[in-house]
C-alpha positions as CSV (number, residue, x, y, z in Angstrom):
1,K,-19.7,-23.4,1.2
2,T,-19.0,-23.5,5.0
3,N,-16.0,-22.9,7.2
4,Y,-14.7,-25.2,9.8
5,L,-17.4,-24.1,12.3
6,G,-20.1,-24.9,9.9
7,K,-21.0,-21.3,9.2
8,T,-21.9,-20.2,5.7
9,L,-19.2,-18.1,4.2
10,I,-20.2,-14.7,2.7
11,P,-19.8,-15.1,-1.1
12,Q,-18.0,-11.7,-1.5
13,Y,-15.1,-12.9,0.6
14,R,-14.4,-15.7,-1.8
15,S,-14.1,-13.4,-4.8
16,C,-10.7,-12.8,-6.5
17,K,-10.7,-9.2,-5.6
18,N,-10.5,-9.7,-1.9
19,K,-7.5,-12.0,-2.2
20,E,-5.4,-8.9,-2.8
21,L,-6.5,-7.3,0.5
22,T,-4.4,-9.7,2.6
23,P,-1.1,-9.0,0.8
24,S,-2.0,-5.3,0.8
25,S,-2.7,-5.3,4.6
26,L,0.6,-7.2,5.2
27,L,2.6,-4.8,3.1
28,T,1.0,-1.8,5.0
29,R,1.7,-3.4,8.3
30,H,5.3,-4.2,7.5
31,Y,6.0,-0.7,6.2
32,A,4.5,0.8,9.4
33,V,6.6,-1.5,11.6
34,Y,9.7,-0.7,9.5
35,A,9.0,3.0,9.7
36,I,8.7,3.0,13.5
37,S,11.4,0.4,14.3
38,P,14.3,1.6,16.5
39,E,16.8,0.3,13.9
40,T,15.3,2.5,11.2
41,A,15.2,5.5,13.5
42,Q,18.8,5.0,14.3
43,R,19.9,4.4,10.7
44,F,18.2,7.6,9.4
45,D,18.5,9.6,12.6
46,T,14.7,10.3,12.6
47,Q,11.6,8.8,14.1
48,Y,9.2,10.5,11.7
49,L,9.2,8.1,8.7
50,I,5.8,7.0,9.9
51,L,4.5,10.3,8.6
52,T,4.9,8.8,5.0
53,M,2.3,6.2,5.8
54,P,-0.6,8.1,4.1
55,F,1.3,8.0,0.8
56,V,1.8,4.3,1.1
57,L,-1.8,3.7,1.8
58,F,-2.9,5.8,-1.1
59,G,-0.5,4.1,-3.4
60,I,-1.7,0.6,-2.4
61,F,-5.4,1.6,-2.7
62,R,-4.8,3.4,-6.0
63,Y,-3.1,0.3,-7.4
64,L,-6.0,-1.9,-6.4
65,Y,-8.4,0.6,-7.9
66,L,-6.5,0.7,-11.2
67,V,-6.2,-3.1,-11.4
68,Y,-9.8,-4.0,-10.5
69,Q,-12.0,-1.0,-11.3
70,K,-10.3,0.7,-14.4
71,T,-9.9,-2.1,-16.9
72,S,-8.5,0.0,-19.7
73,T,-5.3,-2.1,-19.8
74,A,-4.4,-5.7,-19.0
75,N,-1.0,-4.8,-17.8
76,P,-0.9,-3.4,-14.2
77,T,2.6,-2.0,-14.6
78,E,1.5,0.0,-17.6
79,A,-1.6,1.1,-15.8
80,I,0.3,2.6,-12.9
81,L,3.0,4.2,-15.1
82,R,0.3,6.0,-17.0
83,D,-1.7,7.1,-14.0
84,G,-1.2,10.7,-13.0
85,P,-2.4,10.4,-9.4
86,F,-0.3,7.3,-8.7
87,L,2.8,9.0,-10.1
88,A,2.2,12.2,-8.2
89,N,1.8,10.2,-5.0
90,L,5.0,8.4,-5.7
91,A,6.9,11.6,-6.2
92,L,5.4,13.2,-3.1
93,W,6.3,10.1,-1.1
94,G,9.9,10.3,-2.3
95,I,10.1,14.0,-1.5
96,A,8.6,13.4,2.0
97,V,11.1,10.6,2.7
98,L,14.0,12.8,1.6
99,W,12.8,15.7,3.5
100,I,12.3,13.7,6.7
101,V,15.7,11.9,6.4
102,Y,17.7,15.0,5.6
103,H,15.8,17.7,7.5
104,G,13.9,15.8,10.1
């Protein structure tokens, strides 16, 4: 299979797994833009919400790992609700957001 320039596409980029990377990268980008936007900084009276970005990245990559690498369950929601690292990350993200908003 070739692209519009006639170059052969790398087979791994056509796989189902990589179709999740585009929505994940868009979600990451939109969260970062939201976290640094002047409106958000004004609403929460802080410009440090971007410091929660590592939690967001970990959560997205952990979700992708659970869905595509650990196939112990067919239900992604059940997989993340039973995953200790994902839940710990979610709790730490919430604590970080609350700390930044109320003490930052």
